[in-house]
C-alpha positions, 0 to 999 in steps of 0.5 A: 395876054397869055392863057395861064392864070396862075404860075402855081400849076406846072402842067397844062389843064387836061383836054377833058377838063377844058372840054367837059368842065371849063368850056360848058361853064364858060359858055353858060356863065359869060353871057349871063354874067357879063353885064354884072361883071361890068357893073361890079368892076366899075363899082370896085374901081370907083371905090378903090379910087375914092379911098386912095388905093388907086391913083387917078391916072390909072383909075381913069384909064381903067374906067375908060377901058371898062366903058369901052368893054361895055360898049363893045359888048360880050361879043368882043371878048375872045373866050378861052377855056384855058382861062378857066372861067368868065372872070379871067376871060373878062380880065384878059380883055381888060388887060388888052385894052388898059395894059397889063399893069393897069388891068391887073391892078383892078383885082386888088382887095377882092377875090373871085369868091366875093365877085361870084357871090355878088354876081349871084345876088345881082342875077337872082335879084333881077330874076326874082323881080321878073318872076314877081311880075309874072306871078302878079299877072297870073293873080290879076287874071285870076281876080278878073275872072273871079269877079266876072264869074262870082255868081256862076254856081258849081259843085265844090269837091272834096276827095274828088266827090261832090261836097257843097255848092260854090261859085267858079269865082269863089274858086278863082279868088282862092287861087289868087290868095294862094298866089298872093302867099307865093308872092309874099314868100318870094318877096321875103327871099328878095329882101334876104339877098339885099346885102352885098358880098363884095369886099369879103375877099376869098373868105377872110376880108382884106387888109386894104382900107376899102369901103364896102358900103360904097360899093353896095350902094353903087350896085343897088344893095341896101347894105353888106353881108356882115361876115366875110366867110358867110358872104362867100360860103352861103347861097341860102338866099337862092334856096329860099327863093327856089322854095317859094318858086317850087311852092308856087309851082305846086299851086299852079299844078294843083289848079291845072289838075282841077282844070284837067278833070273838069274839062273832060267830057265826063265832067263837062264843067269847063272848056278851053279854046283851041289855042291852048290845046293840041291834037292827036297824030292818029285820032282825029277827034282829039283835043288834048289839054297839052298846056295843063299837062306841061304845067303839071310836069314842070312842077315836078321839074322844079321840085327836082331842081330844088332837091338837086340844089340842096343835095349838092350843098348838103355835103359841102363844108361851110366855106366857099366851094365850087360845087356849093356855089356854081351847081346850086345856083345853076339849079336856081337859075333854071328854076327861075327861068322855068317859073317865068315861062310857066307863069305866063302859061298859067296866066294864059290858062286862067284867062282862056278857060271858060266855065259852062254855067248850065252844066255847072248848075245842073251838076250842083242841083243833082249831085247831092252837093246841097245835102249839108243844107238839108241837114242844117235845116233839120237842126234849125227847124226840127231841133235835132243835133247835127249828128242825128240830122247827118244820119237822116240825110245820109239815109235819104241820099242812100235811098235816092241813089238806090232809086236813081232820084237826083238831089233836086227831086228829094221830097219831104216824104223821103226825109220823113221815112228816113227819120222814122227809121233813124229816130222813130218820128217824122220831121215834117219839113215843108216842101218849100223848105226842102226845095230851098235847101236843095237849090244850089243858088240859094245855098251859096247866097246864104253863106255870107260869113267871112270867107264864104262863097256868097257873091257879095262876099266874094266880090268884097274879098276881090276888092281887098285882093286887088288893093293888096296886089296893086301895093305889092306890084307897086313895091316891085316897080319901086324896087326896079326904079331904085336899082335903075337909079343906082345903076345910073349913078354908077355909070355917071360916076364911071364916065366922070372918072374916065374923063379925068384921063390925061 
């Protein structure tokens, strides 16, 4: 077939356009889109034949040609940038096999616009399911480790200052909850793209009596995009998915930052095995947290991709435009691939990092994270308002810091001195009460209200989280089975049509 795709243009495409615009796009898109184009062409052919728009002989010949292309693979298609893009190169090969007349008939009642929009949804659907699996693996790793370390007491931090005792398992359970919400956002975006654009044409539908719903069913969609213009003009499903990916990236980046700090010798709360570290080219003592740094950097990358995609589209008319579809989707595809890789690394980190229980306990005992319980004891046993109790304990902490006394060595005498200074009377707490308040293990165990860090509460919560995760991943697997079943039906029907060739 000759390379021209239109008689509208009298001049040949400029070499610069071919080299810098069409060829890079063709090389990038043909590999990724070949399988989707095949499925779309087969579904469209079956529909044209079913409604009587294409005679059986021509339909059977095209079905046979499409099967041949699928079996030969994309390597058998000679790519020519002068044909502009993936679809025209695919069509040229189809014409070579089926003949110019038959091959040219398949484009009846459709446009590159609705074909491209359908490819985008099919490809996005597959990537979203893959990322959901990766998120689920990370969430499972967090829950498994949370269960294992539900009793490992450590300081909790606010403003990077010791706050109140928690457990490492409690922390990981919180991470799993955050990932669960990220998965819910991604599933919502996946549901939003479950409508087929094919049949919308360039933007105004078609006068041919087609059956869009039949094509949608063969391609695994639950319905069609109702408005033809919206079908080709909109890619907001990708922005919704990318927003979910970016929020998830912020989640893993924040966890990476915690691990980054806690694994330093100065904190010494966590330790990474050598398999997730790197070394220095000059300093022999170094063990660098390279995976954590990579995760933090990639979170910024995803934020940039989302911003780039939205910025690309914001100035586009609400019609189909090349920059609005191709460039915005390119950012999404990159974001999805980066997310899948980073989530595998995040899972590895969650599985690999080891808490240092003795160091964690020592920090929790000595760094004043138990001070709130001491104030609570003054409220319960000395009948103080919490604000007065807060002032007294604040003064005790200040006194302890000035005299280099760790939290677990605070005495009832120190409390009484502060109380006399603040309120003019002693509190007379027993030494046993003070010791119990300043014990981080007792401190954590006492927090049994819903959402607290007590090990029994954390493990109960983990059971619920695991059940929910199992349900979500089961739904993902069910969706995969539905798509596989739809595609199996498509292939069976195409083979049956090809068998009718005279």
